[in-house]
C-alpha positions as CSV (number, residue, x, y, z in Angstrom):
1,M,-182.1,19.3,123.6
2,S,-180.6,15.9,122.1
3,N,-177.6,14.0,123.9
4,M,-175.2,15.0,121.0
5,V,-176.3,18.7,121.2
6,I,-175.7,19.0,125.0
7,R,-172.6,17.2,124.4
8,K,-171.3,19.5,121.8
9,T,-172.2,22.2,123.9
10,F,-170.4,20.8,126.9
11,I,-167.2,20.6,124.8
12,S,-167.6,24.1,123.3
13,L,-167.7,25.4,127.0
14,A,-164.7,23.3,128.1
15,V,-162.7,24.5,125.2
16,A,-163.6,28.1,125.9
17,G,-162.8,27.6,129.5
18,A,-159.5,26.1,128.4
19,V,-158.9,29.2,126.4
20,T,-159.7,31.6,128.9
21,M,-157.2,30.0,131.5
22,A,-154.5,29.7,128.9
23,Q,-154.9,33.5,128.2
24,A,-155.1,34.0,132.2
25,E,-151.3,33.1,132.4
26,V,-148.1,35.1,131.5
27,V,-145.4,33.0,130.1
28,I,-141.8,34.0,131.1
29,G,-138.8,31.8,130.2
30,V,-135.7,31.3,132.5
31,A,-133.1,30.8,130.2
32,G,-129.6,29.6,131.1
33,P,-127.2,26.7,131.7
34,H,-129.7,24.5,133.8
35,T,-127.7,21.6,132.8
36,G,-123.8,21.0,132.2
37,A,-120.5,22.3,133.5
38,Y,-122.2,25.5,134.6
39,A,-125.5,24.4,136.0
40,A,-124.8,25.9,139.1
41,F,-125.4,29.3,137.9
42,G,-128.5,27.9,136.2
43,E,-129.7,26.9,139.4
44,Q,-129.0,30.4,140.9
45,M,-131.3,31.9,138.0
46,W,-134.2,29.6,138.3
47,K,-134.1,29.7,142.4
48,G,-134.5,33.5,142.2
49,A,-137.3,33.5,139.2
50,E,-139.2,30.7,140.9
51,K,-139.6,32.5,144.1
52,A,-140.3,36.0,142.7
53,A,-143.1,34.5,140.5
54,A,-144.3,32.7,143.5
55,D,-144.2,36.0,145.5
56,L,-145.9,38.1,142.8
57,N,-148.7,35.2,142.1
58,A,-149.4,35.4,145.6
59,A,-150.0,39.4,145.2
60,G,-152.3,38.6,142.2
61,G,-149.7,38.0,139.6
62,I,-149.3,40.4,136.9
63,N,-152.7,42.5,136.1
64,G,-154.7,39.7,137.6
65,E,-152.9,37.0,135.3
66,M,-150.7,34.3,136.9
67,I,-147.0,34.0,135.7
68,K,-146.2,30.5,134.5
69,L,-142.3,29.9,134.2
70,V,-140.7,28.0,131.6
71,K,-137.2,26.5,132.2
72,A,-135.4,27.1,129.1
73,D,-131.5,25.5,129.2
74,D,-129.0,26.8,126.8
75,A,-125.7,25.0,128.7
76,C,-124.1,28.0,127.7
77,E,-123.8,26.9,124.3
78,P,-124.7,29.7,121.5
79,K,-126.3,27.0,118.9
80,Q,-128.7,25.7,122.0
81,A,-129.4,29.3,123.0
82,V,-130.6,30.3,119.3
83,S,-132.7,27.0,119.5
84,I,-134.4,27.4,122.6
85,A,-135.1,31.4,122.1
86,N,-136.8,30.2,118.8
87,R,-139.2,27.6,121.2
88,L,-139.8,30.3,123.8
89,V,-141.1,32.8,121.1
90,D,-142.8,30.1,118.7
91,S,-144.0,27.4,120.9
92,D,-144.0,28.6,124.4
93,G,-145.5,31.9,123.8
94,A,-143.3,33.4,126.0
95,L,-143.8,37.7,126.6
96,A,-140.5,37.8,128.6
97,V,-137.2,36.1,129.4
98,V,-135.0,36.2,132.3
99,G,-131.5,35.2,130.9
100,H,-129.5,34.0,129.6
101,F,-126.3,33.7,131.6
102,C,-123.3,33.3,129.1
103,S,-122.8,36.4,126.9
104,S,-122.1,34.1,124.2
105,S,-125.6,32.7,124.5
106,S,-127.3,36.3,125.3
107,I,-126.2,37.9,122.3
108,P,-127.3,35.8,119.7
109,A,-130.7,35.1,121.7
110,S,-131.3,38.8,121.9
111,R,-131.8,39.3,118.2
112,I,-134.4,36.5,118.1
113,Y,-136.5,38.1,121.0
114,E,-136.4,41.2,119.5
115,E,-137.7,40.0,116.1
116,G,-140.3,37.9,118.2
117,G,-141.3,41.2,120.4
118,V,-140.0,39.6,123.5
119,L,-138.6,41.5,126.3
120,M,-135.2,40.2,127.6
121,V,-133.7,41.0,131.2
122,T,-130.5,39.3,131.9
123,P,-129.4,38.8,135.4
124,A,-125.7,38.0,134.6
125,S,-124.3,38.8,130.9
126,T,-121.7,41.3,131.2
127,N,-120.2,41.4,127.7
128,P,-120.6,45.2,126.4
129,A,-121.7,43.7,123.2
130,L,-124.9,42.8,124.2
131,T,-126.2,46.1,124.9
132,E,-124.1,48.0,122.2
133,Q,-126.1,46.3,119.5
134,G,-128.7,48.8,120.0
135,L,-131.6,46.3,120.2
136,P,-134.8,47.9,122.1
137,N,-135.9,44.9,124.1
138,V,-132.7,43.9,125.7
139,F,-131.7,45.0,129.6
140,R,-129.5,43.9,132.0
141,I,-129.3,44.1,135.8
142,C,-125.5,43.5,136.3
143,G,-122.8,45.7,135.2
144,R,-120.5,45.4,132.1
145,D,-117.2,43.8,131.9
146,D,-115.5,47.3,131.0
147,Q,-116.8,48.4,134.1
148,Q,-115.6,45.5,136.4
149,G,-112.3,45.2,134.2
150,D,-111.4,48.7,135.4
151,V,-112.2,47.9,138.9
152,A,-110.1,45.0,138.9
153,A,-107.1,46.6,137.2
154,S,-107.4,49.7,139.7
155,Y,-107.1,47.3,142.6
156,I,-104.1,45.2,141.2
157,V,-102.2,48.7,140.5
158,D,-103.3,51.0,143.3
159,E,-103.7,48.5,146.2
160,L,-101.3,45.7,145.4
161,N,-98.8,47.8,143.4
162,A,-98.3,44.6,141.1
163,K,-95.8,44.6,138.5
164,R,-96.0,41.3,136.9
165,V,-99.4,40.6,135.9
166,A,-100.2,37.2,133.9
167,V,-103.5,37.5,131.9
168,L,-105.7,34.4,131.1
169,H,-108.7,33.8,129.6
170,D,-111.0,30.8,128.6
171,K,-111.5,32.2,124.8
172,D,-115.3,32.5,125.2
173,T,-117.3,35.7,124.7
174,Y,-117.4,36.4,128.3
175,G,-114.1,35.3,129.5
176,K,-112.0,36.9,126.8
177,G,-114.0,40.2,126.9
178,L,-113.5,40.3,130.6
179,A,-109.8,39.6,130.4
180,D,-109.3,42.1,127.3
181,A,-111.2,45.0,129.5
182,M,-109.2,44.5,132.6
183,K,-105.7,44.3,130.1
184,A,-106.6,47.8,128.6
185,T,-107.2,49.5,132.0
186,L,-104.0,47.7,133.1
187,N,-102.1,49.0,130.0
188,A,-103.4,52.7,130.5
189,Y,-101.9,52.4,133.8
190,G,-98.4,51.7,132.2
191,V,-98.4,48.2,133.5
192,K,-97.6,45.6,130.6
193,E,-98.7,42.0,131.3
194,V,-96.0,39.5,131.4
195,L,-98.2,36.8,129.6
196,Y,-101.4,36.6,127.8
197,E,-102.8,33.2,126.9
198,G,-106.0,31.5,126.4
199,L,-107.1,28.4,127.6
200,T,-110.0,26.1,126.4
201,R,-113.4,25.5,128.3
202,G,-113.7,22.1,129.4
203,E,-109.9,21.3,129.9
204,K,-108.7,20.5,133.3
205,D,-104.8,20.0,132.8
206,F,-103.3,23.5,133.1
207,N,-99.9,22.6,134.3
208,A,-98.5,23.6,131.0
209,V,-99.6,27.1,131.5
210,V,-98.7,27.0,135.2
211,T,-95.5,26.3,134.3
212,K,-95.4,29.5,131.9
213,I,-96.8,31.8,134.7
214,R,-94.0,30.4,137.0
215,S,-91.4,31.1,134.3
216,V,-92.3,34.7,134.0
217,D,-92.5,35.2,137.7
218,A,-95.9,36.7,138.2
219,D,-96.8,38.2,141.0
220,V,-100.8,38.2,139.9
221,V,-102.8,36.0,137.7
222,Y,-105.8,37.4,136.3
223,F,-108.3,34.9,134.9
224,G,-111.4,35.9,132.6
225,G,-113.6,32.8,132.9
226,L,-116.0,30.6,135.1
227,H,-115.3,28.4,137.9
228,S,-115.3,25.3,136.2
229,E,-111.6,26.1,134.8
230,A,-110.6,28.6,137.5
231,G,-110.9,25.9,140.2
232,P,-108.5,23.6,138.4
233,L,-106.0,26.3,137.8
234,V,-106.0,27.5,141.0
235,R,-105.1,24.4,142.4
236,Q,-102.5,23.4,140.0
237,L,-100.8,27.0,140.7
238,R,-100.5,26.1,144.2
239,E,-99.6,22.6,143.8
240,Q,-96.7,23.9,141.5
241,G,-95.8,26.3,144.3
242,S,-96.7,29.4,142.8
243,K,-97.9,32.0,145.5
244,A,-99.4,34.5,142.6
245,L,-102.4,35.9,143.8
246,F,-105.2,34.8,141.8
247,I,-107.9,37.4,140.8
248,S,-111.2,36.7,138.5
249,G,-114.5,38.2,137.9
250,D,-118.2,37.4,138.5
251,G,-117.9,34.0,136.7
252,I,-116.6,32.2,139.8
253,V,-119.4,33.7,142.1
254,S,-120.5,29.9,143.3
255,D,-119.7,27.4,145.8
256,E,-119.0,25.2,142.8
257,F,-115.8,27.2,142.4
258,V,-114.6,25.7,146.1
259,S,-115.8,22.1,144.7
260,V,-114.1,21.9,141.5
261,A,-110.8,23.6,143.1
262,G,-110.8,20.6,145.5
263,S,-110.9,22.2,148.9
264,P,-111.1,25.6,150.5
265,A,-107.2,25.8,151.1
266,Y,-106.8,26.4,147.5
267,V,-109.2,29.0,147.2
268,E,-108.3,30.8,150.3
269,G,-106.9,34.5,149.1
270,V,-108.4,34.4,145.6
271,M,-110.1,37.7,144.9
272,M,-113.0,38.7,142.3
273,T,-115.1,41.4,141.2
274,F,-118.7,41.3,141.5
275,G,-121.7,43.8,142.5
276,A,-122.1,45.0,145.8
277,P,-123.7,42.2,148.2
278,P,-127.6,41.9,147.6
279,S,-128.0,41.5,151.3
280,S,-126.5,45.2,151.8
281,Y,-130.0,46.5,150.4
282,P,-132.8,46.8,153.1
283,S,-135.1,46.0,150.3
284,G,-134.2,42.7,149.9
285,K,-133.6,41.3,153.8
286,K,-136.9,39.9,154.1
287,V,-136.5,37.9,150.7
288,I,-132.8,36.7,151.8
289,S,-134.4,35.5,155.3
290,E,-137.1,33.6,153.7
291,F,-134.8,31.9,151.1
292,R,-132.4,31.0,154.3
293,A,-135.4,29.7,156.0
294,S,-136.5,27.5,153.4
295,G,-132.7,25.7,153.6
296,Y,-131.4,27.9,150.5
297,E,-128.4,30.1,150.6
298,P,-129.1,32.9,147.8
299,E,-125.7,33.3,146.5
300,G,-124.5,34.8,143.4
301,Y,-127.0,35.7,140.8
302,T,-130.0,34.4,142.9
303,L,-131.4,37.8,143.9
304,Y,-130.2,39.3,140.5
305,S,-132.6,36.8,138.8
306,Y,-135.3,37.8,141.3
307,T,-134.7,41.3,140.5
308,A,-134.9,40.6,136.7
309,M,-138.5,39.2,137.4
310,Q,-139.7,42.1,139.5
311,I,-138.6,44.3,136.5
312,V,-140.2,42.3,133.8
313,A,-143.4,42.3,136.0
314,E,-143.6,45.9,136.4
315,A,-143.0,46.6,132.7
316,L,-145.6,44.4,131.7
317,S,-148.3,45.3,134.2
318,K,-147.8,49.3,133.1
319,N,-148.1,48.4,129.8
320,D,-151.1,46.1,129.2
321,L,-148.9,43.0,128.7
322,D,-147.3,44.6,126.0
323,P,-143.4,43.7,126.0
324,M,-142.0,46.1,123.5
325,A,-144.0,48.8,125.1
326,G,-142.9,47.7,128.4
327,A,-139.3,48.0,127.1
328,E,-139.8,51.4,126.1
329,W,-141.5,52.4,129.5
330,L,-138.1,51.1,131.1
331,Q,-136.0,53.4,129.5
332,S,-137.8,56.4,131.3
333,N,-139.1,54.8,134.7
334,S,-137.2,53.7,137.7
335,I,-138.3,50.3,139.5
336,N,-137.8,49.4,143.2
337,T,-136.6,46.1,143.5
338,V,-134.9,43.7,146.3
339,M,-131.7,45.4,145.3
340,G,-132.7,48.7,145.3
341,K,-134.1,51.3,142.9
342,K,-132.7,50.6,139.4
343,D,-132.8,52.9,136.6
344,F,-131.6,52.0,132.7
345,D,-130.1,54.2,130.2
346,E,-130.7,54.0,126.4
347,K,-128.5,51.1,125.8
348,G,-130.5,49.0,128.4
349,D,-127.4,49.3,130.9
350,L,-128.2,50.3,134.6
351,T,-127.1,53.9,135.1
352,V,-125.1,52.8,138.2
353,S,-122.5,50.2,138.4
354,D,-121.8,48.9,141.7
355,Y,-118.9,46.3,141.2
356,V,-116.2,45.9,144.1
357,M,-113.6,43.7,145.3
358,Y,-114.3,40.3,147.2
359,E,-111.8,37.6,148.7
360,W,-112.3,34.1,149.5
361,D,-111.4,32.7,152.7
362,D,-110.2,29.6,154.2
363,K,-113.8,28.2,154.8
364,G,-114.6,28.4,151.1
365,K,-116.9,31.7,151.6
366,Y,-116.5,35.1,149.9
367,H,-116.8,38.7,151.6
368,Q,-116.5,42.1,150.2
369,I,-113.2,43.7,151.0
370,N,-113.6,47.2,149.2
Protein backbone atom coordinates (compact mmCIF):
# COMPACT_ATOMS: atom_id res chain seq x y z
CA MET A 1 0.00 0.00 0.00
CA SER A 2 1.43 3.37 -0.98
CA ASN A 3 2.05 6.15 1.51
CA MET A 4 -0.63 8.23 -0.25
CA VAL A 5 -3.23 5.49 0.18
CA ILE A 6 -2.25 5.02 3.81
CA ARG A 7 -2.55 8.78 4.42
CA LYS A 8 -5.98 8.96 2.74
CA THR A 9 -7.16 5.97 4.73
CA PHE A 10 -5.95 7.58 7.98
CA ILE A 11 -7.70 10.84 7.15
CA SER A 12 -10.93 9.01 6.30
CA LEU A 13 -10.82 7.15 9.61
CA ALA A 14 -10.09 10.38 11.48
CA VAL A 15 -13.02 12.13 9.84
CA ALA A 16 -15.30 9.18 10.56
CA GLY A 17 -14.12 9.22 14.17
CA ALA A 18 -14.79 12.93 14.43
CA VAL A 19 -18.29 12.48 13.06
CA THR A 20 -18.94 9.68 15.55
CA MET A 21 -17.73 11.87 18.39
CA ALA A 22 -19.94 14.74 17.20
CA GLN A 23 -22.91 12.41 17.06
CA ALA A 24 -22.17 11.33 20.63
CA GLU A 25 -23.03 14.78 21.98
CA VAL A 26 -26.44 16.19 22.79
CA VAL A 27 -26.32 19.96 22.39
CA ILE A 28 -28.52 21.93 24.77
CA GLY A 29 -28.60 25.73 24.81
CA VAL A 30 -28.78 27.76 28.00
CA ALA A 31 -30.32 31.03 26.85
CA GLY A 32 -30.60 34.09 29.03
CA PRO A 33 -28.98 37.33 30.14
CA HIS A 34 -25.38 36.20 30.59
CA THR A 35 -24.17 39.80 30.31
CA GLY A 36 -25.70 43.16 31.11
CA ALA A 37 -27.85 44.45 33.93
CA TYR A 38 -29.62 41.14 34.48
CA ALA A 39 -26.59 38.85 34.30
CA ALA A 40 -27.16 37.73 37.90
CA PHE A 41 -30.14 35.74 36.67
CA GLY A 42 -28.14 34.37 33.76
CA GLU A 43 -25.56 33.12 36.24
CA GLN A 44 -28.25 31.37 38.29
CA MET A 45 -29.50 29.65 35.14
CA TRP A 46 -26.03 28.65 33.99
CA LYS A 47 -24.95 27.31 37.38
CA GLY A 48 -28.08 25.15 37.62
CA ALA A 49 -27.84 23.82 34.07
CA GLU A 50 -24.09 23.26 34.33
CA LYS A 51 -24.35 21.12 37.46
CA ALA A 52 -27.32 19.19 36.12
CA ALA A 53 -25.42 18.43 32.91
CA ALA A 54 -22.37 17.33 34.89
CA ASP A 55 -24.49 15.07 37.10
CA LEU A 56 -26.34 13.61 34.11
CA ASN A 57 -23.10 13.02 32.20
CA ALA A 58 -21.57 11.30 35.23
CA ALA A 59 -24.56 8.95 35.18
CA GLY A 60 -24.12 8.13 31.48
CA GLY A 61 -25.55 11.17 29.74
CA ILE A 62 -28.71 10.89 27.65
CA ASN A 63 -29.00 7.41 26.15
CA GLY A 64 -25.23 7.10 26.41
CA GLU A 65 -24.50 10.41 24.69
CA MET A 66 -22.83 13.24 26.58
CA ILE A 67 -24.53 16.60 27.07
CA LYS A 68 -22.79 19.64 25.64
CA LEU A 69 -24.07 22.97 26.95
CA VAL A 70 -23.95 26.08 24.78
CA LYS A 71 -24.21 29.45 26.51
CA ALA A 72 -26.46 31.81 24.52
CA ASP A 73 -26.56 35.43 25.70
CA ASP A 74 -29.70 37.43 24.90
CA ALA A 75 -29.11 40.23 27.48
CA CYS A 76 -32.91 40.25 27.90
CA GLU A 77 -33.19 41.98 24.52
CA PRO A 78 -35.88 40.53 22.17
CA LYS A 79 -33.91 41.14 18.94
CA GLN A 80 -30.82 39.53 20.42
CA ALA A 81 -32.95 36.64 21.65
CA VAL A 82 -34.18 36.03 18.09
CA SER A 83 -30.60 36.13 16.81
CA ILE A 84 -29.27 33.60 19.27
CA ALA A 85 -32.32 31.37 18.84
CA ASN A 86 -31.56 31.18 15.13
CA ARG A 87 -27.92 30.42 15.94
CA LEU A 88 -28.84 27.64 18.36
CA VAL A 89 -31.09 26.05 15.75
CA ASP A 90 -29.06 26.58 12.58
CA SER A 91 -25.42 26.59 13.68
CA ASP A 92 -25.20 24.86 17.05
CA GLY A 93 -27.67 22.09 16.29
CA ALA A 94 -29.33 22.31 19.69
CA LEU A 95 -31.99 19.70 20.40
CA ALA A 96 -33.33 21.66 23.36
CA VAL A 97 -33.03 24.99 25.13
CA VAL A 98 -33.16 25.82 28.82
CA GLY A 99 -34.38 29.41 28.71
CA HIS A 100 -34.97 32.16 28.18
CA PHE A 101 -35.22 34.27 31.34
CA CYS A 102 -37.14 37.39 30.26
CA SER A 103 -40.60 36.78 28.82
CA SER A 104 -39.92 39.44 26.18
CA SER A 105 -37.11 37.19 24.94
CA SER A 106 -38.86 33.85 25.38
CA ILE A 107 -41.95 34.74 23.37
CA PRO A 108 -40.27 35.58 20.03
CA ALA A 109 -37.55 32.93 20.48
CA SER A 110 -40.12 30.21 21.14
CA ARG A 111 -41.50 30.54 17.60
CA ILE A 112 -38.05 29.95 16.12
CA TYR A 113 -37.56 26.86 18.26
CA GLU A 114 -40.97 25.54 17.21
CA GLU A 115 -40.11 26.00 13.53
CA GLY A 116 -36.75 24.29 14.11
CA GLY A 117 -38.21 21.38 16.06
CA VAL A 118 -36.39 22.31 19.29
CA LEU A 119 -37.75 21.59 22.77
CA MET A 120 -37.87 24.71 24.99
CA VAL A 121 -38.16 24.61 28.78
CA THR A 122 -37.94 27.97 30.52
CA PRO A 123 -37.07 28.14 34.22
CA ALA A 124 -38.26 31.72 34.63
CA SER A 125 -40.48 33.32 31.97
CA THR A 126 -43.81 33.95 33.65
CA ASN A 127 -45.88 36.00 31.19
CA PRO A 128 -49.05 34.05 30.31
CA ALA A 129 -48.71 34.94 26.61
CA LEU A 130 -45.77 32.53 26.27
CA THR A 131 -47.84 29.39 26.67
CA GLU A 132 -51.08 30.92 25.38
CA GLN A 133 -49.51 30.82 21.90
CA GLY A 134 -50.33 27.13 21.79
CA LEU A 135 -46.87 26.03 20.63
CA PRO A 136 -46.35 22.30 21.24
CA ASN A 137 -42.64 22.59 22.10
CA VAL A 138 -42.85 25.17 24.93
CA PHE A 139 -42.91 24.41 28.66
CA ARG A 140 -42.18 26.33 31.82
CA ILE A 141 -41.37 25.12 35.30
CA CYS A 142 -42.28 28.38 37.02
CA GLY A 143 -45.80 29.69 37.49
CA ARG A 144 -47.55 32.44 35.56
CA ASP A 145 -47.94 36.14 36.29
CA ASP A 146 -51.70 35.85 36.61
CA GLN A 147 -51.04 33.35 39.39
CA GLN A 148 -48.42 35.30 41.32
CA GLY A 149 -50.38 38.51 40.76
CA ASP A 150 -53.34 36.87 42.49
CA VAL A 151 -51.18 35.83 45.43
CA ALA A 152 -49.78 39.35 45.87
CA ALA A 153 -53.17 41.06 45.56
CA SER A 154 -54.78 38.64 48.01
CA TYR A 155 -52.01 39.30 50.52
CA ILE A 156 -52.32 43.08 50.11
CA VAL A 157 -56.07 42.97 50.72
CA ASP A 158 -56.52 40.10 53.17
CA GLU A 159 -53.37 40.35 55.27
CA LEU A 160 -52.37 44.01 55.01
CA ASN A 161 -55.85 45.48 54.62
CA ALA A 162 -54.25 48.14 52.41
CA LYS A 163 -56.49 50.74 50.78
CA ARG A 164 -54.02 53.02 49.00
CA VAL A 165 -51.92 51.02 46.57
CA ALA A 166 -49.57 52.55 43.99
CA VAL A 167 -48.86 50.23 41.04
CA LEU A 168 -45.66 50.68 39.03
CA HIS A 169 -44.07 48.69 36.22
CA ASP A 170 -41.03 48.83 33.94
CA LYS A 171 -42.98 48.84 30.63
CA ASP A 172 -41.54 45.43 29.71
CA THR A 173 -43.50 42.30 28.81
CA TYR A 174 -42.75 40.72 32.18
CA GLY A 175 -42.99 43.77 34.42
CA LYS A 176 -46.12 45.32 32.96
CA GLY A 177 -47.78 41.93 32.62
CA LEU A 178 -47.18 41.15 36.28
CA ALA A 179 -48.31 44.60 37.48
CA ASP A 180 -51.47 44.39 35.37
CA ALA A 181 -52.27 40.90 36.65
CA MET A 182 -51.93 42.04 40.26
CA LYS A 183 -53.98 45.18 39.54
CA ALA A 184 -56.79 43.16 37.96
CA THR A 185 -57.17 41.02 41.07
CA LEU A 186 -56.81 44.06 43.32
CA ASN A 187 -59.62 45.80 41.45
CA ALA A 188 -61.76 42.65 41.64
CA TYR A 189 -61.43 42.91 45.42
CA GLY A 190 -62.86 46.42 45.19
CA VAL A 191 -59.57 48.27 45.73
CA LYS A 192 -58.74 50.90 43.12
CA GLU A 193 -55.06 51.84 42.77
CA VAL A 194 -54.19 55.44 43.69
CA LEU A 195 -51.39 55.58 41.11
CA TYR A 196 -50.52 53.56 38.01
CA GLU A 197 -47.31 54.46 36.23
CA GLY A 198 -44.59 53.02 34.04
CA LEU A 199 -40.85 53.46 34.53
CA THR A 200 -38.14 52.87 31.95
CA ARG A 201 -35.63 50.06 32.22
CA GLY A 202 -32.14 51.38 32.75
CA GLU A 203 -33.20 54.55 34.57
CA LYS A 204 -31.75 55.18 38.00
CA ASP A 205 -33.38 58.45 39.08
CA PHE A 206 -36.92 57.78 40.27
CA ASN A 207 -37.32 60.78 42.57
CA ALA A 208 -40.10 62.27 40.42
CA VAL A 209 -42.26 59.16 40.70
CA VAL A 210 -41.39 58.87 44.40
CA THR A 211 -42.76 62.38 44.85
CA LYS A 212 -46.01 61.25 43.16
CA ILE A 213 -46.20 58.23 45.46
CA ARG A 214 -45.83 60.44 48.49
CA SER A 215 -48.42 62.89 47.16
CA VAL A 216 -51.08 60.16 46.95
CA ASP A 217 -50.13 58.89 50.41
CA ALA A 218 -49.70 55.28 49.27
CA ASP A 219 -49.42 52.68 52.02
CA VAL A 220 -48.26 50.00 49.55
CA VAL A 221 -46.10 50.32 46.45
CA TYR A 222 -46.33 47.36 44.08
CA PHE A 223 -43.64 47.12 41.41
CA GLY A 224 -43.63 44.83 38.38
CA GLY A 225 -40.06 44.60 37.13
CA LEU A 226 -36.52 43.47 37.89
CA HIS A 227 -34.04 44.17 40.68
CA SER A 228 -32.01 46.67 38.65
CA GLU A 229 -34.82 49.22 38.89
CA ALA A 230 -36.45 47.96 42.08
CA GLY A 231 -33.28 48.57 44.13
CA PRO A 232 -32.82 52.27 43.33
CA LEU A 233 -36.59 52.80 43.54
CA VAL A 234 -36.94 51.44 47.06
CA ARG A 235 -33.81 53.32 48.19
CA GLN A 236 -35.16 56.62 46.90
CA LEU A 237 -38.53 55.93 48.54
CA ARG A 238 -36.79 55.58 51.88
CA GLU A 239 -34.51 58.55 51.31
CA GLN A 240 -37.57 60.72 50.70
CA GLY A 241 -39.13 59.45 53.91
CA SER A 242 -41.81 57.17 52.48
CA LYS A 243 -42.74 54.31 54.77
CA ALA A 244 -44.97 52.60 52.17
CA LEU A 245 -44.55 48.84 52.11
CA PHE A 246 -42.72 47.78 48.93
CA ILE A 247 -43.92 44.59 47.23
CA SER A 248 -42.67 43.02 44.00
CA GLY A 249 -42.49 39.69 42.18
CA ASP A 250 -39.90 37.09 41.30
CA GLY A 251 -37.85 39.62 39.32
CA ILE A 252 -36.01 40.67 42.49
CA VAL A 253 -34.98 37.16 43.60
CA SER A 254 -31.25 37.88 43.61
CA ASP A 255 -28.63 39.20 46.02
CA GLU A 256 -28.06 41.85 43.35
CA PHE A 257 -31.26 43.50 44.61
CA VAL A 258 -29.43 44.38 47.82
CA SER A 259 -26.35 45.58 45.94
CA VAL A 260 -28.21 47.94 43.63
CA ALA A 261 -30.34 49.21 46.53
CA GLY A 262 -27.11 50.14 48.30
CA SER A 263 -27.62 48.46 51.67
CA PRO A 264 -29.62 45.74 53.43
CA ALA A 265 -31.22 48.57 55.41
CA TYR A 266 -33.08 49.72 52.31
CA VAL A 267 -34.51 46.31 51.42
CA GLU A 268 -35.52 45.31 54.94
CA GLY A 269 -39.25 44.65 54.98
CA VAL A 270 -39.59 44.40 51.19
CA MET A 271 -41.94 41.59 50.20
CA MET A 272 -42.16 39.53 47.02
CA THR A 273 -43.85 36.55 45.42
CA PHE A 274 -41.79 33.54 44.37
CA GLY A 275 -42.23 29.79 44.18
CA ALA A 276 -42.01 27.67 47.30
CA PRO A 277 -38.38 27.37 48.50
CA PRO A 278 -36.48 24.76 46.46
CA SER A 279 -34.93 23.67 49.77
CA SER A 280 -38.38 22.52 50.90
CA TYR A 281 -38.23 19.56 48.50
CA PRO A 282 -36.48 16.51 50.02
CA SER A 283 -35.37 15.46 46.54
CA GLY A 284 -33.24 18.58 46.22
CA LYS A 285 -31.35 18.52 49.51
CA LYS A 286 -28.35 16.58 48.15
CA VAL A 287 -27.88 18.93 45.20
CA ILE A 288 -28.22 21.99 47.43
CA SER A 289 -25.60 20.57 49.80
CA GLU A 290 -23.24 19.95 46.89
CA PHE A 291 -23.70 23.49 45.61
CA ARG A 292 -22.95 24.91 49.05
CA ALA A 293 -19.93 22.64 49.49
CA SER A 294 -18.56 24.13 46.27
CA GLY A 295 -18.96 27.65 47.69
CA TYR A 296 -22.05 28.60 45.68
CA GLU A 297 -25.43 29.41 47.25
CA PRO A 298 -28.13 28.15 44.83
CA GLU A 299 -30.40 31.18 45.06
CA GLY A 300 -33.30 32.24 42.87
CA TYR A 301 -33.61 30.25 39.67
CA THR A 302 -30.59 27.96 40.12
CA LEU A 303 -32.59 24.86 40.98
CA TYR A 304 -35.28 25.82 38.49
CA SER A 305 -32.61 25.60 35.79
CA TYR A 306 -31.35 22.29 37.18
CA THR A 307 -34.93 21.02 37.07
CA ALA A 308 -35.38 22.23 33.48
CA MET A 309 -32.31 20.20 32.49
CA GLN A 310 -33.74 17.12 34.17
CA ILE A 311 -37.00 17.54 32.27
CA VAL A 312 -35.21 18.02 28.95
CA ALA A 313 -33.03 14.96 29.58
CA GLU A 314 -35.99 12.78 30.52
CA ALA A 315 -38.04 13.86 27.51
CA LEU A 316 -35.17 13.21 25.08
CA SER A 317 -34.13 9.91 26.66
CA LYS A 318 -37.66 8.48 26.47
CA ASN A 319 -38.06 9.46 22.83
CA ASP A 320 -34.82 8.53 21.05
CA LEU A 321 -33.51 12.11 21.18
CA ASP A 322 -36.49 13.40 19.19
CA PRO A 323 -37.31 16.86 20.68
CA MET A 324 -40.87 17.14 19.36
CA ALA A 325 -41.74 13.58 20.35
CA GLY A 326 -40.31 14.46 23.74
CA ALA A 327 -42.54 17.51 23.92
CA GLU A 328 -45.60 15.39 23.19
CA TRP A 329 -44.47 12.86 25.81
CA LEU A 330 -44.24 15.60 28.46
CA GLN A 331 -47.94 16.35 28.05
CA SER A 332 -48.94 13.04 29.61
CA ASN A 333 -46.07 12.00 31.87
CA SER A 334 -44.83 13.05 35.29
CA ILE A 335 -41.15 13.81 35.87
CA ASN A 336 -39.38 13.46 39.21
CA THR A 337 -36.98 16.34 39.75
CA VAL A 338 -34.97 18.04 42.50
CA MET A 339 -38.05 20.24 42.95
CA GLY A 340 -40.49 17.39 43.27
CA LYS A 341 -42.79 15.78 40.72
CA LYS A 342 -43.72 17.99 37.77
CA ASP A 343 -46.78 17.62 35.54
CA PHE A 344 -47.77 19.84 32.63
CA ASP A 345 -51.10 20.78 31.14
CA GLU A 346 -51.91 20.99 27.43
CA LYS A 347 -50.42 24.49 27.21
CA GLY A 348 -47.07 23.56 28.75
CA ASP A 349 -47.82 25.15 32.12
CA LEU A 350 -47.42 23.34 35.42
CA THR A 351 -50.63 21.80 36.70
CA VAL A 352 -49.77 23.10 40.17
CA SER A 353 -48.48 26.59 40.97
CA ASP A 354 -46.73 27.14 44.29
CA TYR A 355 -46.31 30.91 44.70
CA VAL A 356 -45.86 32.15 48.26
CA MET A 357 -44.87 35.42 49.92
CA TYR A 358 -41.33 36.24 51.03
CA GLU A 359 -39.81 39.08 53.05
CA TRP A 360 -36.29 40.52 52.96
CA ASP A 361 -34.58 40.97 56.34
CA ASP A 362 -32.02 43.41 57.74
CA LYS A 363 -29.17 41.14 56.63
CA GLY A 364 -30.21 41.26 52.98
CA LYS A 365 -31.71 37.75 52.85
CA TYR A 366 -35.23 36.68 51.98
CA HIS A 367 -37.42 34.21 53.85
CA GLN A 368 -40.86 32.72 53.26
CA ILE A 369 -43.56 34.29 55.40
CA ASN A 370 -46.68 32.33 54.33
